[in-house]
TORVEX-105626 format. One line per field, with one value per residue: residue number from 0; residue in three letters; x, y negated, z of N, C-alpha, C, O in turn. Coordinates in steps of 0.02 Angstrom, whole numbers. Layout:
BEGIN
resi = [NUM,...]
resn = [Ala,...]
nu = [X,...]
nv = [Y,...]
nw = [Z,...]
cau = [X,...]
cav = [Y,...]
caw = [Z,...]
cu = [X,...]
cv = [Y,...]
cw = [Z,...]
ou = [X,...]
ov = [Y,...]
ow = [Z,...]
***
This chain:
BEGIN
resi = [0,1,2,3,4,5,6,7,8,9,10,11,12,13,14,15,16,17,18,19,20,21,22,23,24,25,26,27,28,29,30,31,32,33,34,35,36,37,38,39,40,41,42,43,44,45,46,47,48,49,50,51,52,53,54,55,56,57,58,59,60,61,62,63,64,65,66,67,68,69,70,71,72,73,74,75,76,77,78,79,80,81,82,83,84,85,86,87,88,89,90,91,92,93,94,95,96,97,98,99,100,101,102,103,104,105,106,107,108,109,110,111,112,113,114,115,116,117,118,119,120,121,122,123,124,125,126,127,128,129,130,131,132,133,134,135,136,137,138,139,140,141,142,143,144,145,146,147,148,149,150,151,152,153,154,155,156,157,158,159,160,161,162,163,164,165,166,167,168,169,170,171,172,173,174,175,176,177,178,179,180,181,182,183,184,185,186,187,188,189,190,191,192,193,194,195,196,197,198,199,200,201,202,203,204,205,206,207,208,209,210,211,212,213,214,215,216,217,218,219,220,221,222]
resn = [Met,Gln,Lys,Ala,Glu,Thr,Ser,Met,His,Glu,Thr,Val,Thr,Asn,Ser,Gly,Leu,Arg,Thr,Pro,Lys,Ala,Ala,Ala,Ile,Ala,Gly,Ile,Val,Phe,Ser,Met,Leu,Leu,Ile,Ile,Val,Phe,Gly,Leu,Leu,Arg,His,Ala,Leu,Pro,Ile,Asp,Pro,Leu,Glu,Pro,Gly,Thr,Trp,Ile,Glu,Ala,Ser,Arg,Arg,Thr,Ile,Ala,Val,Ala,Leu,Asn,Leu,Ile,Pro,Phe,Ala,Gly,Ile,Ala,Phe,Leu,Trp,Phe,Leu,Gly,Val,Leu,Arg,Asp,Arg,Leu,Gly,Lys,Gln,Glu,Asp,Arg,Phe,Phe,Ala,Thr,Val,Phe,Phe,Gly,Ser,Ala,Leu,Met,Phe,Leu,Ala,Met,Leu,Leu,Ala,Ala,Cys,Ala,Ile,Leu,Gly,Ala,Leu,Val,Leu,Ser,Tyr,Ala,Ala,Arg,Pro,Asp,Leu,Phe,Val,Asn,Ser,Ser,Thr,Phe,Tyr,Phe,Ala,Arg,Ala,Val,Thr,Tyr,Val,Ile,Ile,Asn,Val,Tyr,Ala,Ile,Lys,Met,Ala,Ala,Val,Phe,Met,Ile,Ser,Thr,Ser,Thr,Ile,Val,Ile,Tyr,Thr,Arg,Ile,Ala,Pro,Arg,Trp,Ile,Ala,Val,Leu,Gly,Tyr,Ala,Leu,Ala,Leu,Val,Leu,Leu,Leu,Gly,Ser,Tyr,Leu,Ile,Ser,Trp,Ser,Ile,Met,Val,Leu,Pro,Ile,Trp,Val,Leu,Leu,Ile,Ser,Leu,Cys,Ile,Leu,Asn,Asp,Asn,Val,Arg,Arg,Pro,Asp]
nu = [40,96,200,131,65,188,235,127,134,263,235,143,225,324,251,212,338,372,283,309,429,363,263,350,426,322,275,381,395,265,294,400,358,251,307,389,282,217,319,336,210,210,310,258,122,56,66,-51,-222,-306,-229,-206,-223,-99,3,-17,16,160,185,115,168,247,142,66,156,164,31,11,88,23,-86,-7,67,-53,-96,24,7,-109,-70,23,-60,-132,-39,14,-95,-111,1,-24,-136,-213,-193,-253,-363,-531,-596,-488,-440,-543,-547,-415,-406,-516,-491,-374,-409,-511,-418,-345,-445,-491,-369,-354,-467,-449,-337,-395,-487,-388,-316,-426,-432,-316,-328,-446,-396,-310,-401,-470,-382,-368,-503,-527,-444,-480,-609,-744,-752,-628,-564,-648,-625,-493,-491,-566,-482,-375,-427,-478,-363,-269,-351,-456,-405,-275,-317,-377,-266,-193,-281,-261,-125,-131,-211,-132,-14,-59,-82,45,99,30,48,182,243,327,463,434,460,429,291,262,321,230,107,140,166,41,-41,8,-30,-173,-199,-125,-112,-170,-98,35,126,197,144,76,187,210,143,191,333,331,280,379,477,424,414,545,597,524,572,711,700,651,766,856,802,828,793]
nv = [59,-62,-67,-84,-211,-286,-275,-330,-466,-501,-487,-595,-702,-698,-721,-847,-914,-892,-975,-1120,-1124,-1056,-1155,-1259,-1207,-1183,-1315,-1376,-1304,-1344,-1481,-1490,-1428,-1515,-1640,-1604,-1581,-1703,-1781,-1727,-1749,-1892,-1926,-1871,-1936,-2082,-2241,-2333,-2297,-2307,-2293,-2248,-2070,-2016,-1974,-1841,-1736,-1731,-1703,-1587,-1467,-1497,-1546,-1434,-1347,-1422,-1418,-1284,-1263,-1324,-1243,-1162,-1252,-1299,-1183,-1164,-1290,-1261,-1154,-1224,-1312,-1217,-1147,-1251,-1294,-1187,-1187,-1303,-1249,-1239,-1374,-1445,-1573,-1595,-1697,-1768,-1651,-1619,-1729,-1725,-1590,-1599,-1712,-1665,-1555,-1622,-1706,-1604,-1543,-1650,-1666,-1546,-1550,-1659,-1615,-1506,-1573,-1642,-1529,-1479,-1578,-1576,-1450,-1471,-1569,-1481,-1413,-1503,-1616,-1736,-1797,-1801,-1882,-2008,-2025,-2069,-1982,-1934,-2050,-2073,-1959,-1957,-2082,-2045,-1950,-2029,-2122,-2031,-1979,-2091,-2172,-2115,-1985,-2020,-2109,-2019,-1941,-2040,-2048,-1922,-1925,-2021,-1961,-1849,-1905,-1956,-1845,-1789,-1891,-1869,-1731,-1708,-1622,-1658,-1783,-1950,-2048,-2008,-2011,-2147,-2188,-2117,-2194,-2318,-2287,-2238,-2346,-2424,-2348,-2359,-2490,-2533,-2436,-2432,-2520,-2477,-2376,-2263,-2216,-2100,-2006,-2028,-1944,-1805,-1825,-1877,-1764,-1671,-1725,-1713,-1581,-1536,-1587,-1509,-1383,-1399,-1420,-1298,-1208,-1257,-1213,-1079,-904]
nw = [-6,46,-45,-166,-143,-142,-271,-343,-301,-348,-483,-506,-469,-562,-672,-653,-651,-785,-860,-867,-954,-1074,-1099,-1135,-1248,-1333,-1356,-1410,-1530,-1589,-1596,-1686,-1799,-1829,-1852,-1964,-2054,-2060,-2100,-2235,-2293,-2287,-2369,-2489,-2512,-2563,-2482,-2488,-2486,-2594,-2712,-2882,-2937,-2991,-2929,-2882,-2967,-2964,-2823,-2781,-2744,-2622,-2542,-2534,-2459,-2334,-2288,-2275,-2157,-2058,-1995,-1907,-1827,-1755,-1687,-1605,-1532,-1466,-1385,-1302,-1229,-1163,-1079,-1009,-931,-858,-780,-707,-623,-470,-447,-545,-594,-618,-689,-765,-826,-912,-998,-1048,-1109,-1193,-1280,-1342,-1415,-1496,-1576,-1636,-1712,-1800,-1869,-1935,-2010,-2097,-2164,-2229,-2321,-2398,-2455,-2529,-2615,-2694,-2752,-2834,-2922,-2994,-3071,-3163,-3214,-3281,-3276,-3138,-3066,-3096,-3051,-2942,-2831,-2805,-2749,-2638,-2565,-2542,-2462,-2352,-2290,-2255,-2169,-2061,-2011,-1989,-1905,-1820,-1774,-1723,-1621,-1539,-1503,-1430,-1322,-1267,-1237,-1134,-1030,-1006,-959,-846,-773,-763,-678,-557,-530,-549,-646,-738,-766,-698,-790,-912,-910,-895,-1021,-1099,-1073,-1124,-1265,-1303,-1288,-1390,-1497,-1484,-1507,-1620,-1722,-1849,-1923,-1918,-2008,-1981,-1858,-1835,-1798,-1665,-1567,-1584,-1563,-1429,-1361,-1392,-1313,-1177,-1173,-1185,-1067,-979,-1009,-978,-837,-795,-830,-741,-628,-513,-543]
cau = [1,135,244,87,59,248,234,78,161,311,205,117,279,360,209,211,400,367,238,341,465,320,235,404,441,254,268,441,375,220,323,439,312,209,353,401,227,203,372,327,152,229,346,216,67,63,37,-116,-261,-338,-191,-226,-199,-46,56,-28,54,226,182,72,202,266,82,48,204,146,-36,20,116,-26,-116,48,64,-118,-86,73,-28,-158,-29,51,-110,-153,10,10,-153,-94,46,-63,-168,-260,-184,-288,-420,-580,-603,-426,-426,-590,-516,-349,-418,-556,-455,-327,-465,-538,-363,-334,-508,-483,-316,-372,-521,-417,-296,-444,-505,-327,-313,-475,-416,-262,-362,-497,-360,-284,-456,-488,-335,-383,-559,-533,-403,-517,-672,-754,-746,-560,-551,-680,-594,-423,-500,-591,-425,-344,-467,-483,-289,-241,-395,-486,-360,-227,-351,-385,-196,-181,-321,-226,-65,-143,-229,-73,33,-86,-78,112,111,-5,70,251,268,382,483,384,470,396,223,275,324,168,63,158,155,-36,-67,26,-80,-235,-203,-94,-99,-187,-44,94,120,225,123,60,241,222,122,236,396,325,270,439,518,397,430,622,606,496,620,772,686,646,830,896,780,853,738]
cav = [-1,-119,-78,-109,-282,-318,-275,-378,-528,-510,-500,-666,-743,-696,-752,-916,-937,-897,-1022,-1183,-1107,-1045,-1218,-1299,-1177,-1198,-1382,-1384,-1275,-1388,-1547,-1484,-1420,-1573,-1687,-1588,-1594,-1771,-1809,-1714,-1790,-1966,-1929,-1853,-1973,-2155,-2280,-2359,-2235,-2317,-2291,-2189,-2007,-1992,-1945,-1774,-1684,-1725,-1689,-1536,-1411,-1528,-1554,-1364,-1324,-1452,-1391,-1214,-1266,-1351,-1195,-1131,-1315,-1294,-1125,-1190,-1339,-1222,-1113,-1277,-1334,-1162,-1129,-1310,-1289,-1125,-1213,-1345,-1207,-1276,-1452,-1473,-1606,-1579,-1753,-1773,-1589,-1624,-1779,-1693,-1535,-1620,-1757,-1621,-1516,-1671,-1720,-1545,-1530,-1694,-1650,-1485,-1576,-1706,-1571,-1471,-1617,-1659,-1462,-1476,-1633,-1545,-1392,-1501,-1598,-1432,-1390,-1554,-1668,-1800,-1826,-1807,-1943,-2072,-2018,-2101,-1925,-1931,-2100,-2062,-1903,-1992,-2132,-2009,-1922,-2079,-2149,-1980,-1972,-2154,-2210,-2078,-1937,-2058,-2134,-1953,-1921,-2089,-2023,-1856,-1946,-2061,-1914,-1804,-1948,-1963,-1778,-1796,-1929,-1844,-1667,-1703,-1565,-1684,-1846,-1997,-2091,-1976,-2032,-2220,-2198,-2102,-2248,-2373,-2263,-2233,-2416,-2447,-2313,-2383,-2564,-2547,-2380,-2444,-2568,-2449,-2321,-2199,-2203,-2027,-1972,-2043,-1890,-1748,-1852,-1876,-1697,-1647,-1755,-1682,-1504,-1527,-1598,-1452,-1325,-1410,-1411,-1223,-1185,-1276,-1181,-1013,-862]
caw = [-4,49,-107,-218,-134,-165,-343,-374,-287,-405,-555,-502,-461,-621,-724,-636,-675,-858,-888,-891,-1019,-1121,-1117,-1167,-1311,-1378,-1367,-1453,-1597,-1610,-1612,-1745,-1862,-1851,-1878,-2031,-2093,-2063,-2151,-2296,-2321,-2287,-2433,-2545,-2518,-2560,-2428,-2514,-2497,-2655,-2767,-2925,-2916,-3037,-2882,-2865,-3000,-2943,-2753,-2765,-2702,-2561,-2504,-2514,-2402,-2271,-2269,-2248,-2097,-2013,-1943,-1855,-1779,-1718,-1637,-1548,-1491,-1423,-1332,-1261,-1185,-1113,-1027,-964,-884,-815,-734,-660,-572,-416,-443,-595,-579,-667,-734,-807,-865,-967,-1049,-1069,-1154,-1245,-1330,-1380,-1467,-1547,-1613,-1685,-1756,-1846,-1909,-1983,-2060,-2148,-2210,-2271,-2380,-2441,-2491,-2578,-2661,-2736,-2792,-2882,-2974,-3039,-3118,-3207,-3189,-3311,-3260,-3067,-3043,-3109,-3024,-2870,-2779,-2787,-2702,-2579,-2529,-2515,-2411,-2290,-2263,-2228,-2110,-2015,-1987,-1959,-1861,-1770,-1752,-1682,-1563,-1494,-1482,-1378,-1256,-1246,-1207,-1066,-986,-991,-920,-777,-740,-742,-619,-496,-519,-559,-693,-784,-739,-702,-848,-966,-904,-915,-1095,-1132,-1071,-1170,-1335,-1309,-1297,-1459,-1543,-1472,-1527,-1683,-1758,-1913,-1945,-1913,-2058,-1949,-1794,-1825,-1769,-1595,-1527,-1585,-1521,-1356,-1342,-1391,-1252,-1115,-1182,-1172,-993,-940,-1019,-945,-762,-784,-838,-689,-564,-506,-545]
cu = [49,180,193,75,125,256,183,109,221,290,180,164,314,317,210,282,410,337,272,387,423,287,295,422,385,258,324,422,324,249,363,410,274,248,374,344,209,259,355,266,163,265,302,160,89,37,-31,-157,-296,-291,-216,-195,-145,4,36,16,135,235,145,110,227,205,59,97,175,76,-36,52,73,-59,-63,59,8,-112,-33,47,-71,-129,-1,5,-128,-98,21,-38,-143,-47,20,-98,-222,-248,-232,-358,-466,-592,-552,-423,-478,-563,-457,-367,-474,-531,-407,-364,-481,-483,-348,-390,-502,-427,-327,-425,-490,-366,-338,-464,-447,-309,-355,-467,-371,-292,-414,-454,-329,-340,-461,-441,-352,-437,-560,-496,-437,-583,-678,-754,-678,-540,-589,-647,-527,-432,-523,-526,-383,-366,-463,-410,-277,-283,-419,-442,-307,-250,-358,-317,-177,-218,-282,-157,-76,-167,-170,-28,5,-79,-3,120,90,24,149,278,315,404,437,398,433,318,215,273,261,114,74,152,82,-62,-43,-16,-145,-249,-178,-75,-122,-140,20,93,153,197,102,120,247,202,174,306,386,313,338,484,489,417,508,638,586,552,683,762,681,716,874,870,807,791,728]
cv = [-62,-129,-102,-186,-318,-325,-322,-450,-543,-524,-572,-720,-754,-731,-827,-956,-939,-950,-1085,-1173,-1093,-1112,-1260,-1273,-1193,-1272,-1407,-1365,-1328,-1452,-1539,-1473,-1478,-1631,-1675,-1602,-1663,-1809,-1788,-1748,-1862,-1972,-1922,-1903,-2044,-2187,-2305,-2303,-2241,-2312,-2241,-2124,-1975,-1954,-1874,-1725,-1672,-1699,-1629,-1486,-1441,-1529,-1481,-1333,-1354,-1428,-1317,-1211,-1291,-1304,-1169,-1194,-1311,-1237,-1140,-1240,-1308,-1194,-1168,-1302,-1277,-1153,-1185,-1307,-1238,-1151,-1255,-1306,-1249,-1352,-1482,-1511,-1608,-1632,-1764,-1710,-1590,-1674,-1751,-1641,-1561,-1670,-1714,-1587,-1559,-1690,-1667,-1528,-1582,-1689,-1597,-1509,-1614,-1662,-1531,-1505,-1627,-1589,-1465,-1528,-1607,-1490,-1419,-1540,-1548,-1409,-1435,-1610,-1737,-1832,-1839,-1865,-2007,-2076,-2051,-2045,-1924,-1989,-2099,-2006,-1921,-2043,-2102,-1983,-1966,-2100,-2092,-1977,-2042,-2189,-2159,-2021,-1962,-2085,-2076,-1938,-1979,-2068,-1969,-1876,-1986,-2011,-1866,-1844,-1952,-1902,-1771,-1822,-1895,-1765,-1652,-1639,-1588,-1750,-1903,-2051,-2072,-2000,-2107,-2234,-2180,-2161,-2299,-2350,-2264,-2297,-2438,-2413,-2341,-2450,-2572,-2492,-2393,-2485,-2536,-2386,-2256,-2186,-2139,-1987,-1979,-1976,-1836,-1765,-1852,-1803,-1658,-1665,-1711,-1616,-1496,-1540,-1543,-1391,-1337,-1403,-1337,-1195,-1193,-1237,-1107,-973,-827]
cw = [2,-15,-161,-207,-152,-234,-377,-354,-336,-466,-557,-502,-523,-677,-716,-659,-755,-894,-905,-953,-1076,-1151,-1156,-1242,-1360,-1397,-1413,-1526,-1628,-1636,-1679,-1810,-1881,-1881,-1948,-2078,-2107,-2112,-2222,-2338,-2325,-2351,-2494,-2560,-2515,-2503,-2435,-2525,-2565,-2715,-2820,-2912,-2966,-2995,-2869,-2903,-2982,-2867,-2735,-2724,-2630,-2515,-2486,-2456,-2338,-2248,-2247,-2176,-2034,-1967,-1886,-1808,-1732,-1666,-1583,-1508,-1445,-1361,-1287,-1210,-1138,-1060,-982,-914,-830,-762,-683,-603,-530,-424,-496,-575,-634,-718,-792,-853,-928,-1019,-1082,-1128,-1208,-1297,-1371,-1432,-1521,-1599,-1661,-1735,-1813,-1896,-1961,-2038,-2116,-2190,-2264,-2336,-2419,-2484,-2545,-2634,-2716,-2782,-2853,-2932,-3019,-3087,-3175,-3192,-3221,-3292,-3184,-3045,-3047,-3085,-2958,-2820,-2762,-2738,-2636,-2535,-2499,-2458,-2346,-2256,-2227,-2160,-2051,-1968,-1948,-1920,-1805,-1734,-1702,-1614,-1507,-1466,-1432,-1314,-1221,-1211,-1134,-1015,-962,-949,-852,-739,-729,-686,-557,-475,-518,-599,-738,-747,-750,-769,-909,-970,-926,-991,-1128,-1132,-1120,-1250,-1350,-1333,-1369,-1514,-1543,-1512,-1602,-1733,-1834,-1951,-1954,-1948,-2022,-1879,-1780,-1794,-1699,-1552,-1521,-1551,-1452,-1331,-1337,-1333,-1188,-1109,-1161,-1095,-956,-944,-977,-861,-751,-792,-776,-626,-557,-507,-479]
ou = [41,196,215,74,122,281,196,107,224,318,194,153,334,342,209,282,448,357,264,383,442,283,281,430,396,243,314,432,334,231,357,428,264,226,379,353,188,247,360,268,127,252,306,149,131,-12,-69,-140,-315,-315,-248,-143,-148,41,80,46,165,290,142,84,225,213,35,74,162,67,-78,44,86,-61,-80,60,19,-124,-44,62,-72,-149,-2,25,-137,-114,37,-22,-162,-57,36,-93,-265,-294,-249,-402,-447,-598,-568,-404,-463,-559,-451,-345,-471,-552,-400,-348,-471,-498,-339,-379,-506,-435,-312,-425,-504,-356,-324,-461,-456,-290,-334,-490,-384,-279,-419,-478,-318,-324,-457,-463,-351,-434,-593,-522,-425,-615,-629,-754,-665,-502,-564,-644,-508,-391,-506,-517,-357,-333,-444,-406,-275,-260,-400,-443,-294,-215,-349,-312,-141,-190,-271,-136,-36,-144,-164,-3,43,-70,11,145,128,23,176,330,344,368,404,354,410,289,173,237,237,82,29,134,62,-95,-81,-34,-175,-300,-205,-32,-91,-144,61,61,132,227,107,105,286,240,200,333,429,339,352,523,527,435,527,682,618,571,706,809,705,726,916,907,803,740,682]
ov = [-110,-185,-142,-223,-375,-376,-350,-493,-599,-565,-608,-774,-810,-765,-865,-1014,-978,-970,-1104,-1213,-1115,-1124,-1293,-1312,-1212,-1288,-1453,-1403,-1353,-1475,-1581,-1499,-1492,-1665,-1721,-1628,-1679,-1855,-1830,-1767,-1895,-2020,-1960,-1914,-2066,-2163,-2298,-2260,-2189,-2327,-2192,-2122,-1915,-1911,-1843,-1680,-1619,-1675,-1615,-1465,-1403,-1514,-1469,-1297,-1317,-1419,-1293,-1162,-1280,-1316,-1159,-1182,-1317,-1248,-1128,-1239,-1327,-1202,-1154,-1314,-1289,-1151,-1175,-1317,-1243,-1137,-1248,-1324,-1286,-1391,-1541,-1482,-1621,-1619,-1767,-1716,-1567,-1658,-1757,-1649,-1538,-1667,-1727,-1592,-1545,-1692,-1680,-1504,-1562,-1704,-1604,-1490,-1603,-1677,-1523,-1479,-1622,-1595,-1457,-1520,-1615,-1488,-1391,-1544,-1564,-1387,-1412,-1654,-1789,-1894,-1888,-1898,-2054,-2127,-2060,-2063,-1913,-1977,-2121,-2012,-1903,-2047,-2126,-1996,-1949,-2096,-2110,-1973,-2047,-2240,-2166,-2014,-1932,-2086,-2084,-1921,-1959,-2071,-1968,-1845,-1982,-2016,-1848,-1815,-1951,-1904,-1742,-1790,-1893,-1744,-1602,-1611,-1549,-1771,-1907,-2087,-2112,-2008,-2126,-2275,-2213,-2174,-2323,-2392,-2289,-2305,-2472,-2441,-2348,-2462,-2612,-2499,-2363,-2483,-2561,-2340,-2200,-2146,-2117,-1935,-1942,-1955,-1821,-1723,-1828,-1787,-1620,-1625,-1677,-1591,-1450,-1509,-1524,-1358,-1291,-1385,-1313,-1150,-1153,-1227,-1075,-994,-787]
ow = [-36,-36,-202,-256,-175,-257,-430,-399,-361,-502,-605,-529,-539,-722,-764,-680,-784,-948,-963,-1000,-1130,-1212,-1206,-1288,-1418,-1454,-1452,-1574,-1683,-1690,-1724,-1863,-1940,-1927,-1989,-2133,-2162,-2151,-2267,-2396,-2363,-2387,-2542,-2619,-2475,-2474,-2387,-2566,-2593,-2769,-2799,-2879,-2980,-3018,-2840,-2874,-2986,-2851,-2675,-2672,-2581,-2456,-2430,-2412,-2291,-2188,-2208,-2140,-1975,-1907,-1828,-1748,-1672,-1607,-1524,-1448,-1387,-1303,-1227,-1153,-1079,-1001,-923,-856,-771,-703,-624,-545,-555,-408,-491,-543,-691,-778,-851,-911,-984,-1078,-1143,-1186,-1265,-1355,-1431,-1491,-1580,-1659,-1721,-1791,-1871,-1955,-2020,-2097,-2174,-2249,-2323,-2392,-2480,-2542,-2602,-2691,-2776,-2842,-2908,-2989,-3077,-3142,-3232,-3155,-3188,-3287,-3165,-3001,-3009,-3095,-2921,-2761,-2703,-2691,-2584,-2473,-2443,-2413,-2292,-2197,-2174,-2108,-1996,-1907,-1886,-1894,-1747,-1673,-1649,-1563,-1447,-1407,-1386,-1259,-1161,-1162,-1087,-958,-903,-900,-803,-678,-677,-641,-509,-418,-495,-583,-776,-701,-802,-793,-950,-1023,-966,-1020,-1173,-1182,-1155,-1292,-1403,-1384,-1402,-1565,-1596,-1543,-1640,-1777,-1879,-2012,-1993,-1922,-2036,-1843,-1722,-1764,-1669,-1508,-1467,-1515,-1415,-1278,-1291,-1308,-1153,-1056,-1123,-1065,-906,-895,-944,-825,-699,-751,-757,-577,-609,-480,-471]
***
């Protein structure tokens, strides 16, 4: 009986010790994939959403690579959220947990929706290239993709950063400066994301920083 209790205690302890490293690795994978995806799309897509669609022919392969990486980034992000919540355990506050998890899911849903529209845009172009690039459907789909990413998805990313930074301050799962930086960057996203073309990069870079801090803290702690 005592042996079984000892084994159970070791299992729970080992699970808790593995959680920070798992969260850090998942966060790093998500950040790197999203940085690559946004870099590819930023290079392939024109800044002006109403620019004629002559760019599609030259950028189809680049866009296809980026869109195929997005699902893997989404999986890593969900894993990051799951193991981070698991690490919080009983420290998790229901209010901030709801905002934290809800904003993250809304960001991910909007990101996937925008990428689905962009993928449909490229496929439709392949069917009738001459007619499609001059159609109102093309401009509408391109504008919808731009607005979803640069207005709504980024705002949800800012809410996620604010709620996560608050959790960091109260639970100390990462250094306080990470939370302060998160507040500052989130404010930039809320007020000026529409004016800054690279603002979409803020979230993955910040998640990368917090993941590296968690991983460093886990490595320094003895098993």
